[in-house]
TIVO-2410 file (N, C-alpha, C; in nm, 3 decimals):
# residues 172
REC num residu      c1      c2      c3 atome chaine
REC   1      M  -0.868  -0.976  -2.276     N      A
REC   1      M  -0.739  -0.910  -2.252    CA      A
REC   1      M  -0.689  -0.928  -2.103     C      A
REC   2      E  -0.572  -0.964  -2.084     N      A
REC   2      E  -0.498  -0.964  -1.957    CA      A
REC   2      E  -0.520  -0.851  -1.863     C      A
REC   3      K  -0.531  -0.859  -1.756     N      A
REC   3      K  -0.538  -0.746  -1.652    CA      A
REC   3      K  -0.398  -0.708  -1.639     C      A
REC   4      Q  -0.364  -0.582  -1.668     N      A
REC   4      Q  -0.232  -0.534  -1.668    CA      A
REC   4      Q  -0.208  -0.434  -1.555     C      A
REC   5      L  -0.097  -0.451  -1.475     N      A
REC   5      L  -0.072  -0.362  -1.373    CA      A
REC   5      L   0.012  -0.225  -1.430     C      A
REC   6      L   0.002  -0.136  -1.371     N      A
REC   6      L   0.081  -0.014  -1.434    CA      A
REC   6      L   0.249  -0.044  -1.412     C      A
REC   7      T   0.276  -0.136  -1.353     N      A
REC   7      T   0.421  -0.195  -1.344    CA      A
REC   7      T   0.453  -0.258  -1.468     C      A
REC   8      G   0.360  -0.292  -1.567     N      A
REC   8      G   0.384  -0.366  -1.694    CA      A
REC   8      G   0.361  -0.498  -1.670     C      A
REC   9      K   0.317  -0.544  -1.555     N      A
REC   9      K   0.302  -0.698  -1.535    CA      A
REC   9      K   0.135  -0.730  -1.570     C      A
REC  10      T   0.113  -0.848  -1.600     N      A
REC  10      T  -0.011  -0.899  -1.628    CA      A
REC  10      T  -0.047  -1.026  -1.542     C      A
REC  11      M  -0.177  -1.041  -1.523     N      A
REC  11      M  -0.226  -1.160  -1.459    CA      A
REC  11      M  -0.148  -1.299  -1.510     C      A
REC  12      A  -0.101  -1.292  -1.643     N      A
REC  12      A  -0.048  -1.409  -1.682    CA      A
REC  12      A   0.107  -1.430  -1.645     C      A
REC  13      D   0.159  -1.314  -1.604     N      A
REC  13      D   0.301  -1.312  -1.557    CA      A
REC  13      D   0.314  -1.396  -1.437     C      A
REC  14      N   0.433  -1.468  -1.416     N      A
REC  14      N   0.471  -1.545  -1.313    CA      A
REC  14      N   0.516  -1.472  -1.190     C      A
REC  15      T   0.554  -1.336  -1.222     N      A
REC  15      T   0.598  -1.261  -1.115    CA      A
REC  15      T   0.495  -1.182  -1.044     C      A
REC  16      A   0.525  -1.169  -0.914     N      A
REC  16      A   0.453  -1.091  -0.827    CA      A
REC  16      A   0.471  -0.946  -0.831     C      A
REC  17      T   0.370  -0.871  -0.779     N      A
REC  17      T   0.384  -0.714  -0.746    CA      A
REC  17      T   0.409  -0.726  -0.602     C      A
REC  18      N   0.510  -0.652  -0.580     N      A
REC  18      N   0.564  -0.660  -0.430    CA      A
REC  18      N   0.564  -0.513  -0.372     C      A
REC  19      I   0.491  -0.506  -0.251     N      A
REC  19      I   0.472  -0.374  -0.174    CA      A
REC  19      I   0.518  -0.400  -0.045     C      A
REC  20      L   0.605  -0.296  -0.005     N      A
REC  20      L   0.646  -0.300   0.142    CA      A
REC  20      L   0.599  -0.182   0.201     C      A
REC  21      I   0.524  -0.213   0.304     N      A
REC  21      I   0.463  -0.103   0.378    CA      A
REC  21      I   0.518  -0.086   0.505     C      A
REC  22      C   0.587   0.039   0.553     N      A
REC  22      C   0.648   0.056   0.683    CA      A
REC  22      C   0.620   0.180   0.751     C      A
REC  23      G   0.630   0.182   0.874     N      A
REC  23      G   0.613   0.293   0.957    CA      A
REC  23      G   0.625   0.283   1.103     C      A
REC  24      I   0.554   0.333   1.184     N      A
REC  24      I   0.569   0.306   1.330    CA      A
REC  24      I   0.433   0.260   1.388     C      A
REC  25      G   0.436   0.195   1.505     N      A
REC  25      G   0.306   0.149   1.555    CA      A
REC  25      G   0.201   0.263   1.574     C      A
REC  26      G   0.086   0.225   1.539     N      A
REC  26      G  -0.031   0.324   1.547    CA      A
REC  26      G  -0.064   0.416   1.434     C      A
REC  27      Q   0.017   0.386   1.318     N      A
REC  27      Q  -0.014   0.460   1.190    CA      A
REC  27      Q  -0.091   0.388   1.104     C      A
REC  28      G  -0.151   0.289   1.127     N      A
REC  28      G  -0.224   0.202   1.039    CA      A
REC  28      G  -0.173   0.123   0.930     C      A
REC  29      I  -0.050   0.080   0.950     N      A
REC  29      I   0.022  -0.010   0.857    CA      A
REC  29      I  -0.056  -0.145   0.835     C      A
REC  30      L  -0.097  -0.195   0.913     N      A
REC  30      L  -0.173  -0.329   0.908    CA      A
REC  30      L  -0.305  -0.308   0.850     C      A
REC  31      K  -0.366  -0.199   0.881     N      A
REC  31      K  -0.509  -0.178   0.790    CA      A
REC  31      K  -0.475  -0.147   0.654     C      A
REC  32      A  -0.378  -0.067   0.629     N      A
REC  32      A  -0.331  -0.041   0.496    CA      A
REC  32      A  -0.306  -0.186   0.405     C      A
REC  33      S  -0.232  -0.253   0.478     N      A
REC  33      S  -0.191  -0.386   0.405    CA      A
REC  33      S  -0.331  -0.471   0.389     C      A
REC  34      E  -0.415  -0.464   0.470     N      A
REC  34      E  -0.524  -0.531   0.465    CA      A
REC  34      E  -0.602  -0.497   0.347     C      A
REC  35      I  -0.625  -0.353   0.346     N      A
REC  35      I  -0.692  -0.293   0.226    CA      A
REC  35      I  -0.642  -0.333   0.103     C      A
REC  36      I  -0.503  -0.329   0.086     N      A
REC  36      I  -0.439  -0.367  -0.040    CA      A
REC  36      I  -0.461  -0.517  -0.070     C      A
REC  37      G  -0.443  -0.602   0.019     N      A
REC  37      G  -0.467  -0.735   0.005    CA      A
REC  37      G  -0.606  -0.765  -0.048     C      A
REC  38      V  -0.699  -0.718   0.024     N      A
REC  38      V  -0.858  -0.736  -0.013    CA      A
REC  38      V  -0.869  -0.698  -0.165     C      A
REC  39      A  -0.809  -0.572  -0.189     N      A
REC  39      A  -0.848  -0.520  -0.316    CA      A
REC  39      A  -0.781  -0.599  -0.431     C      A
REC  40      A  -0.673  -0.643  -0.396     N      A
REC  40      A  -0.598  -0.740  -0.496    CA      A
REC  40      A  -0.680  -0.858  -0.526     C      A
REC  41      M  -0.710  -0.928  -0.409     N      A
REC  41      M  -0.793  -1.048  -0.416    CA      A
REC  41      M  -0.927  -1.036  -0.475     C      A
REC  42      Q  -0.988  -0.919  -0.447     N      A
REC  42      Q  -1.118  -0.895  -0.535    CA      A
REC  42      Q  -1.099  -0.868  -0.687     C      A
REC  43      A  -0.971  -0.815  -0.715     N      A
REC  43      A  -0.944  -0.802  -0.861    CA      A
REC  43      A  -0.881  -0.928  -0.925     C      A
REC  44      G  -0.898  -1.041  -0.862     N      A
REC  44      G  -0.869  -1.173  -0.918    CA      A
REC  44      G  -0.724  -1.222  -0.890     C      A
REC  45      F  -0.641  -1.147  -0.816     N      A
REC  45      F  -0.508  -1.196  -0.780    CA      A
REC  45      F  -0.499  -1.293  -0.668     C      A
REC  46      H  -0.390  -1.359  -0.679     N      A
REC  46      H  -0.357  -1.437  -0.547    CA      A
REC  46      H  -0.275  -1.351  -0.467     C      A
REC  47      V  -0.291  -1.371  -0.329     N      A
REC  47      V  -0.221  -1.264  -0.241    CA      A
REC  47      V  -0.171  -1.334  -0.123     C      A
REC  48      K  -0.052  -1.275  -0.095     N      A
REC  48      K   0.031  -1.325   0.039    CA      A
REC  48      K   0.066  -1.200   0.114     C      A
REC  49      K   0.047  -1.208   0.241     N      A
REC  49      K   0.119  -1.091   0.314    CA      A
REC  49      K   0.170  -1.149   0.452     C      A
REC  50      S   0.257  -1.062   0.494     N      A
REC  50      S   0.331  -1.090   0.626    CA      A
REC  50      S   0.355  -0.976   0.682     C      A
REC  51      E   0.340  -0.974   0.828     N      A
REC  51      E   0.346  -0.872   0.913    CA      A
REC  51      E   0.452  -0.876   1.027     C      A
REC  52      V   0.543  -0.765   1.038     N      A
REC  52      V   0.624  -0.769   1.153    CA      A
REC  52      V   0.569  -0.651   1.241     C      A
REC  53      H   0.528  -0.698   1.371     N      A
REC  53      H   0.469  -0.593   1.461    CA      A
REC  53      H   0.577  -0.521   1.555     C      A
REC  54      G   0.680  -0.601   1.584     N      A
REC  54      G   0.787  -0.541   1.664    CA      A
REC  54      G   0.721  -0.484   1.778     C      A
REC  55      M   0.760  -0.367   1.809     N      A
REC  55      M   0.703  -0.293   1.922    CA      A
REC  55      M   0.585  -0.196   1.902     C      A
REC  56      A   0.502  -0.247   1.817     N      A
REC  56      A   0.395  -0.157   1.749    CA      A
REC  56      A   0.302  -0.087   1.845     C      A
REC  57      Q   0.285  -0.150   1.956     N      A
REC  57      Q   0.200  -0.064   2.060    CA      A
REC  57      Q   0.280   0.028   2.138     C      A
REC  58      R   0.414   0.045   2.121     N      A
REC  58      R   0.497   0.147   2.195    CA      A
REC  58      R   0.544   0.232   2.088     C      A
REC  59      G   0.499   0.234   1.963     N      A
REC  59      G   0.552   0.330   1.868    CA      A
REC  59      G   0.658   0.275   1.794     C      A
REC  60      G   0.692   0.145   1.805     N      A
REC  60      G   0.808   0.086   1.750    CA      A
REC  60      G   0.779   0.050   1.585     C      A
REC  61      S   0.889   0.007   1.526     N      A
REC  61      S   0.886  -0.018   1.381    CA      A
REC  61      S   0.789  -0.126   1.358     C      A
REC  62      V   0.700  -0.102   1.242     N      A
REC  62      V   0.623  -0.190   1.191    CA      A
REC  62      V   0.637  -0.209   1.040     C      A
REC  63      E   0.634  -0.323   0.992     N      A
REC  63      E   0.647  -0.362   0.841    CA      A
REC  63      E   0.551  -0.467   0.798     C      A
REC  64      S   0.494  -0.449   0.668     N      A
REC  64      S   0.416  -0.541   0.628    CA      A
REC  64      S   0.454  -0.561   0.478     C      A
REC  65      H   0.467  -0.688   0.434     N      A
REC  65      H   0.485  -0.725   0.308    CA      A
REC  65      H   0.357  -0.770   0.239     C      A
REC  66      V   0.328  -0.723   0.117     N      A
REC  66      V   0.205  -0.754   0.038    CA      A
REC  66      V   0.268  -0.799  -0.096     C      A
REC  67      R   0.217  -0.919  -0.142     N      A
REC  67      R   0.257  -0.966  -0.258    CA      A
REC  67      R   0.145  -1.025  -0.337     C      A
REC  68      F   0.126  -0.982  -0.467     N      A
REC  68      F   0.017  -1.044  -0.526    CA      A
REC  68      F   0.052  -1.051  -0.683     C      A
REC  69      G  -0.023  -1.150  -0.738     N      A
REC  69      G   0.000  -1.194  -0.882    CA      A
REC  69      G  -0.088  -1.319  -0.920     C      A
REC  70      R  -0.026  -1.374  -1.035     N      A
REC  70      R  -0.108  -1.511  -1.068    CA      A
REC  70      R  -0.098  -1.606  -0.986     C      A
REC  71      S   0.031  -1.606  -0.922     N      A
REC  71      S   0.064  -1.728  -0.808    CA      A
REC  71      S   0.171  -1.668  -0.737     C      A
REC  72      V   0.150  -1.664  -0.606     N      A
REC  72      V   0.252  -1.632  -0.509    CA      A
REC  72      V   0.282  -1.729  -0.426     C      A
REC  73      A   0.417  -1.770  -0.415     N      A
REC  73      A   0.442  -1.867  -0.315    CA      A
REC  73      A   0.489  -1.834  -0.155     C      A
REC  74      S   0.553  -1.719  -0.161     N      A
REC  74      S   0.615  -1.666  -0.041    CA      A
REC  74      S   0.552  -1.549  -0.006     C      A
REC  75      P   0.531  -1.516   0.131     N      A
REC  75      P   0.474  -1.379   0.164    CA      A
REC  75      P   0.576  -1.273   0.180     C      A
REC  76      L   0.710  -1.319   0.183     N      A
REC  76      L   0.815  -1.227   0.212    CA      A
REC  76      L   0.875  -1.166   0.085     C      A
REC  77      I   0.912  -1.047   0.094     N      A
REC  77      I   0.966  -0.972  -0.034    CA      A
REC  77      I   1.122  -0.967   0.011     C      A
REC  78      E   1.213  -1.002  -0.088     N      A
REC  78      E   1.351  -1.019  -0.070    CA      A
REC  78      E   1.408  -0.868  -0.077     C      A
REC  79      P   1.507  -0.850  -0.004     N      A
REC  79      P   1.581  -0.697  -0.019    CA      A
REC  79      P   1.605  -0.682  -0.164     C      A
REC  80      G   1.566  -0.563  -0.216     N      A
REC  80      G   1.576  -0.542  -0.355    CA      A
REC  80      G   1.484  -0.566  -0.458     C      A
REC  81      G   1.379  -0.620  -0.395     N      A
REC  81      G   1.265  -0.686  -0.467    CA      A
REC  81      G   1.127  -0.620  -0.473     C      A
REC  82      A   1.125  -0.518  -0.401     N      A
REC  82      A   0.992  -0.434  -0.379    CA      A
REC  82      A   0.967  -0.355  -0.502     C      A
REC  83      D   0.850  -0.353  -0.555     N      A
REC  83      D   0.810  -0.278  -0.666    CA      A
REC  83      D   0.769  -0.138  -0.600     C      A
REC  84      F   0.706  -0.132  -0.483     N      A
REC  84      F   0.668  -0.013  -0.424    CA      A
REC  84      F   0.711  -0.003  -0.282     C      A
REC  85      L   0.749   0.116  -0.237     N      A
REC  85      L   0.790   0.131  -0.087    CA      A
REC  85      L   0.688   0.237  -0.044     C      A
REC  86      L   0.595   0.204   0.043     N      A
REC  86      L   0.479   0.272   0.102    CA      A
REC  86      L   0.522   0.300   0.245     C      A
REC  87      C   0.580   0.420   0.270     N      A
REC  87      C   0.617   0.449   0.420    CA      A
REC  87      C   0.527   0.561   0.472     C      A
REC  88      F   0.487   0.545   0.619     N      A
REC  88      F   0.412   0.624   0.669    CA      A
REC  88      F   0.513   0.727   0.764     C      A
REC  89      D   0.644   0.690   0.758     N      A
REC  89      D   0.731   0.777   0.844    CA      A
REC  89      D   0.867   0.769   0.760     C      A
REC  90      E   0.911   0.896   0.757     N      A
REC  90      E   1.037   0.939   0.679    CA      A
REC  90      E   1.148   0.834   0.721     C      A
REC  91      E   1.181   0.840   0.850     N      A
REC  91      E   1.295   0.775   0.900    CA      A
REC  91      E   1.274   0.639   0.880     C      A
REC  92      E   1.154   0.551   0.909     N      A
REC  92      E   1.146   0.415   0.882    CA      A
REC  92      E   1.157   0.394   0.730     C      A
REC  93      G   1.120   0.482   0.637     N      A
REC  93      G   1.139   0.470   0.496    CA      A
REC  93      G   1.279   0.465   0.448     C      A
REC  94      E   1.356   0.548   0.513     N      A
REC  94      E   1.507   0.533   0.492    CA      A
REC  94      E   1.568   0.398   0.547     C      A
REC  95      R   1.525   0.357   0.650     N      A
REC  95      R   1.563   0.227   0.704    CA      A
REC  95      R   1.530   0.115   0.600     C      A
REC  96      Y   1.422   0.109   0.546     N      A
REC  96      Y   1.364  -0.010   0.466    CA      A
REC  96      Y   1.388   0.021   0.310     C      A
REC  97      R   1.463   0.133   0.292     N      A
REC  97      R   1.467   0.164   0.141    CA      A
REC  97      R   1.555   0.044   0.068     C      A
REC  98      Y   1.631  -0.026   0.134     N      A
REC  98      Y   1.730  -0.143   0.056    CA      A
REC  98      Y   1.625  -0.245   0.003     C      A
REC  99      Y   1.498  -0.246   0.039     N      A
REC  99      Y   1.412  -0.345  -0.007    CA      A
REC  99      Y   1.354  -0.294  -0.143     C      A
REC 100      L   1.380  -0.167  -0.176     N      A
REC 100      L   1.312  -0.133  -0.310    CA      A
REC 100      L   1.401  -0.159  -0.432     C      A
REC 101      K   1.335  -0.208  -0.540     N      A
REC 101      K   1.414  -0.246  -0.668    CA      A
REC 101      K   1.476  -0.109  -0.720     C      A
REC 102      P   1.582  -0.128  -0.794     N      A
REC 102      P   1.633  -0.003  -0.860    CA      A
REC 102      P   1.543   0.078  -0.941     C      A
REC 103      A   1.429   0.016  -1.005     N      A
REC 103      A   1.340   0.077  -1.096    CA      A
REC 103      A   1.198   0.092  -1.006     C      A
REC 104      G   1.204   0.051  -0.872     N      A
REC 104      G   1.080   0.058  -0.794    CA      A
REC 104      G   1.040   0.211  -0.760     C      A
REC 105      V   0.905   0.225  -0.708     N      A
REC 105      V   0.840   0.329  -0.683    CA      A
REC 105      V   0.858   0.364  -0.520     C      A
REC 106      D   0.928   0.478  -0.486     N      A
REC 106      D   0.931   0.516  -0.346    CA      A
REC 106      D   0.828   0.616  -0.340     C      A
REC 107      L   0.733   0.587  -0.248     N      A
REC 107      L   0.624   0.685  -0.235    CA      A
REC 107      L   0.635   0.779  -0.126     C      A
REC 108      R   0.752   0.805  -0.066     N      A
REC 108      R   0.774   0.877   0.042    CA      A
REC 108      R   0.755   1.030   0.017     C      A
REC 109      P   0.775   1.077  -0.121     N      A
REC 109      P   0.764   1.212  -0.145    CA      A
REC 109      P   0.601   1.250  -0.104     C      A
REC 110      Y   0.506   1.166  -0.110     N      A
REC 110      Y   0.375   1.206  -0.084    CA      A
REC 110      Y   0.339   1.222   0.068     C      A
REC 111      L   0.439   1.199   0.148     N      A
REC 111      L   0.417   1.224   0.298    CA      A
REC 111      L   0.400   1.369   0.319     C      A
REC 112      A   0.467   1.457   0.265     N      A
REC 112      A   0.466   1.597   0.282    CA      A
REC 112      A   0.336   1.654   0.218     C      A
REC 113      R   0.283   1.601   0.113     N      A
REC 113      R   0.155   1.638   0.064    CA      A
REC 113      R   0.041   1.601   0.154     C      A
REC 114      A   0.041   1.476   0.198     N      A
REC 114      A  -0.060   1.410   0.274    CA      A
REC 114      A  -0.091   1.512   0.405     C      A
REC 115      A   0.033   1.556   0.467     N      A
REC 115      A   0.025   1.641   0.568    CA      A
REC 115      A  -0.075   1.760   0.561     C      A
REC 116      G  -0.056   1.825   0.431     N      A
REC 116      G  -0.148   1.917   0.391    CA      A
REC 116      G  -0.297   1.898   0.356     C      A
REC 117      D  -0.308   1.781   0.301     N      A
REC 117      D  -0.435   1.724   0.242    CA      A
REC 117      D  -0.537   1.664   0.326     C      A
REC 118      I  -0.483   1.591   0.446     N      A
REC 118      I  -0.577   1.518   0.538    CA      A
REC 118      I  -0.609   1.599   0.647     C      A
REC 119      P  -0.759   1.587   0.696     N      A
REC 119      P  -0.791   1.669   0.804    CA      A
REC 119      P  -0.747   1.604   0.939     C      A
REC 120      D  -0.661   1.492   0.947     N      A
REC 120      D  -0.633   1.430   1.063    CA      A
REC 120      D  -0.519   1.319   1.037     C      A
REC 121      P  -0.419   1.316   1.103     N      A
REC 121      P  -0.305   1.228   1.078    CA      A
REC 121      P  -0.353   1.085   1.085     C      A
REC 122      R  -0.475   1.064   1.129     N      A
REC 122      R  -0.509   0.923   1.157    CA      A
REC 122      R  -0.567   0.869   1.014     C      A
REC 123      F  -0.572   0.963   0.919     N      A
REC 123      F  -0.605   0.922   0.778    CA      A
REC 123      F  -0.494   0.910   0.682     C      A
REC 124      L  -0.376   0.911   0.736     N      A
REC 124      L  -0.242   0.890   0.666    CA      A
REC 124      L  -0.258   0.752   0.592     C      A
REC 125      N  -0.296   0.649   0.642     N      A
REC 125      N  -0.283   0.522   0.573    CA      A
REC 125      N  -0.381   0.521   0.458     C      A
REC 126      T  -0.496   0.582   0.483     N      A
REC 126      T  -0.595   0.567   0.371    CA      A
REC 126      T  -0.550   0.666   0.256     C      A
REC 127      Y  -0.494   0.773   0.285     N      A
REC 127      Y  -0.438   0.861   0.184    CA      A
REC 127      Y  -0.329   0.786   0.104     C      A
REC 128      L  -0.213   0.730   0.169     N      A
REC 128      L  -0.111   0.683   0.101    CA      A
REC 128      L  -0.159   0.560   0.027     C      A
REC 129      T  -0.255   0.490   0.077     N      A
REC 129      T  -0.296   0.359  -0.014    CA      A
REC 129      T  -0.360   0.404  -0.135     C      A
REC 130      A  -0.434   0.525  -0.119     N      A
REC 130      A  -0.498   0.576  -0.250    CA      A
REC 130      A  -0.389   0.610  -0.346     C      A
REC 131      V  -0.289   0.685  -0.297     N      A
REC 131      V  -0.179   0.715  -0.386    CA      A
REC 131      V  -0.123   0.592  -0.467     C      A
REC 132      L  -0.096   0.486  -0.358     N      A
REC 132      L  -0.058   0.362  -0.430    CA      A
REC 132      L  -0.141   0.304  -0.542     C      A
REC 133      S  -0.278   0.320  -0.513     N      A
REC 133      S  -0.374   0.273  -0.600    CA      A
REC 133      S  -0.369   0.321  -0.740     C      A
REC 134      L  -0.313   0.451  -0.745     N      A
REC 134      L  -0.294   0.498  -0.875    CA      A
REC 134      L  -0.207   0.440  -0.964     C      A
REC 135      Y  -0.102   0.371  -0.907     N      A
REC 135      Y  -0.004   0.286  -0.968    CA      A
REC 135      Y  -0.056   0.144  -1.025     C      A
REC 136      L  -0.159   0.100  -0.970     N      A
REC 136      L  -0.215  -0.032  -0.996    CA      A
REC 136      L  -0.325  -0.028  -1.057     C      A
REC 137      D  -0.346  -0.126  -1.169     N      A
REC 137      D  -0.465  -0.114  -1.256    CA      A
REC 137      D  -0.565  -0.206  -1.195     C      A
REC 138      I  -0.625  -0.144  -1.071     N      A
REC 138      I  -0.735  -0.196  -1.002    CA      A
REC 138      I  -0.838  -0.100  -0.994     C      A
REC 139      D  -0.966  -0.127  -1.046     N      A
REC 139      D  -1.055  -0.009  -1.050    CA      A
REC 139      D  -1.089   0.041  -0.921     C      A
REC 140      E  -1.115   0.175  -0.916     N      A
REC 140      E  -1.135   0.252  -0.803    CA      A
REC 140      E  -1.243   0.183  -0.723     C      A
REC 141      S  -1.351   0.132  -0.782     N      A
REC 141      S  -1.468   0.061  -0.720    CA      A
REC 141      S  -1.434  -0.043  -0.631     C      A
REC 142      V  -1.325  -0.115  -0.680     N      A
REC 142      V  -1.267  -0.235  -0.598    CA      A
REC 142      V  -1.191  -0.185  -0.472     C      A
REC 143      W  -1.134  -0.081  -0.491     N      A
REC 143      W  -1.047  -0.029  -0.374    CA      A
REC 143      W  -1.150   0.021  -0.279     C      A
REC 144      L  -1.253   0.109  -0.297     N      A
REC 144      L  -1.341   0.150  -0.223    CA      A
REC 144      L  -1.432   0.033  -0.148     C      A
REC 145      A  -1.460  -0.070  -0.222     N      A
REC 145      A  -1.504  -0.187  -0.155    CA      A
REC 145      A  -1.424  -0.241  -0.059     C      A
REC 146      A  -1.290  -0.265  -0.084     N      A
REC 146      A  -1.198  -0.324   0.006    CA      A
REC 146      A  -1.180  -0.231   0.123     C      A
REC 147      L  -1.180  -0.090   0.119     N      A
REC 147      L  -1.170  -0.013   0.222    CA      A
REC 147      L  -1.285  -0.013   0.308     C      A
REC 148      R  -1.412  -0.026   0.260     N      A
REC 148      R  -1.535  -0.043   0.327    CA      A
REC 148      R  -1.539  -0.176   0.408     C      A
REC 149      S  -1.478  -0.293   0.352     N      A
REC 149      S  -1.472  -0.419   0.419    CA      A
REC 149      S  -1.374  -0.411   0.538     C      A
REC 150      V  -1.291  -0.338   0.533     N      A
REC 150      V  -1.173  -0.322   0.636    CA      A
REC 150      V  -1.185  -0.238   0.748     C      A
REC 151      I  -1.244  -0.101   0.698     N      A
REC 151      I  -1.253   0.000   0.794    CA      A
REC 151      I  -1.374   0.003   0.859     C      A
REC 152      S  -1.375  -0.013   0.991     N      A
REC 152      S  -1.513  -0.006   1.062    CA      A
REC 152      S  -1.574   0.118   1.127     C      A
REC 153      R  -1.475   0.224   1.145     N      A
REC 153      R  -1.511   0.364   1.190    CA      A
REC 153      R  -1.487   0.473   1.095     C      A
REC 154      K  -1.559   0.570   1.076     N      A
REC 154      K  -1.526   0.692   1.005    CA      A
REC 154      K  -1.524   0.639   0.855     C      A
REC 155      V  -1.607   0.562   0.805     N      A
REC 155      V  -1.603   0.498   0.668    CA      A
REC 155      V  -1.624   0.611   0.576     C      A
REC 156      E  -1.707   0.690   0.591     N      A
REC 156      E  -1.743   0.812   0.488    CA      A
REC 156      E  -1.628   0.894   0.480     C      A
REC 157      E  -1.571   0.940   0.588     N      A
REC 157      E  -1.438   1.021   0.584    CA      A
REC 157      E  -1.331   0.968   0.524     C      A
REC 158      N  -1.308   0.825   0.547     N      A
REC 158      N  -1.195   0.747   0.494    CA      A
REC 158      N  -1.205   0.734   0.336     C      A
REC 159      E  -1.346   0.732   0.292     N      A
REC 159      E  -1.377   0.722   0.137    CA      A
REC 159      E  -1.341   0.870   0.087     C      A
REC 160      N  -1.378   0.965   0.161     N      A
REC 160      N  -1.341   1.105   0.111    CA      A
REC 160      N  -1.198   1.132   0.094     C      A
REC 161      V  -1.120   1.094   0.195     N      A
REC 161      V  -0.972   1.096   0.190    CA      A
REC 161      V  -0.914   0.998   0.079     C      A
REC 162      F  -0.979   0.898   0.048     N      A
REC 162      F  -0.906   0.819  -0.049    CA      A
REC 162      F  -0.951   0.880  -0.195     C      A
REC 163      R  -1.069   0.926  -0.211     N      A
REC 163      R  -1.100   0.983  -0.352    CA      A
REC 163      R  -1.016   1.127  -0.363     C      A
REC 164      N  -1.018   1.199  -0.250     N      A
REC 164      N  -0.917   1.324  -0.265    CA      A
REC 164      N  -0.777   1.295  -0.318     C      A
REC 165      A  -0.708   1.194  -0.250     N      A
REC 165      A  -0.582   1.143  -0.278    CA      A
REC 165      A  -0.569   1.098  -0.421     C      A
REC 166      R  -0.663   1.036  -0.472     N      A
REC 166      R  -0.666   0.986  -0.605    CA      A
REC 166      R  -0.673   1.091  -0.706     C      A
REC 167      Q  -0.756   1.207  -0.675     N      A
REC 167      Q  -0.780   1.315  -0.763    CA      A
REC 167      Q  -0.666   1.399  -0.774     C      A
REC 168      R  -0.575   1.405  -0.662     N      A
REC 168      R  -0.462   1.485  -0.663    CA      A
REC 168      R  -0.343   1.442  -0.764     C      A
REC 169      G  -0.361   1.309  -0.800     N      A
REC 169      G  -0.275   1.260  -0.918    CA      A
REC 169      G  -0.146   1.216  -0.864     C      A
REC 170      K  -0.053   1.179  -0.960     N      A
REC 170      K   0.065   1.106  -0.917    CA      A
REC 170      K   0.166   1.206  -0.884     C      A
REC 171      A   0.174   1.335  -0.922     N      A
REC 171      A   0.279   1.420  -0.914    CA      A
REC 171      A   0.299   1.461  -0.769     C      A
REC 172      P   0.406   1.431  -0.684     N      A
REC 172      P   0.409   1.463  -0.543    CA      A
REC 172      P   0.430   1.615  -0.523     C      A
***
């Protein structure tokens, strides 16, 4: 049986799953995109990703495009082509909303919940990546392995945040 994503796509589809991650420098956008890319590769998908750092070190805008599927040619998502918008900052999410497909999933509503659920704002990227993972048919063990391969500090705390976010479910 073909691996099916919750977006209705399968490994046999020629279409990619497109995730735009955005926020401001220091929020962990690049770590989150790396975790997503590693998890998708470990699940057997072809992955491309592109990052725009901008003024990341000064709190400027940061965006990362992650695309995966059976075959992916370009790392960039076209405006109106994102299946998921994963934002770590409300204002940046508003700026990049035009990338989202009409039927795409905007995960910004989870920002408010994350603020009450995480012990430290530095875990926001882990929390929101876990929320995204609920929409993709990639086993939790694969996500946790990807998390461990990318995160080098506070691994146990990140794993706990990830599991907690997944347990909270999809309802924002």
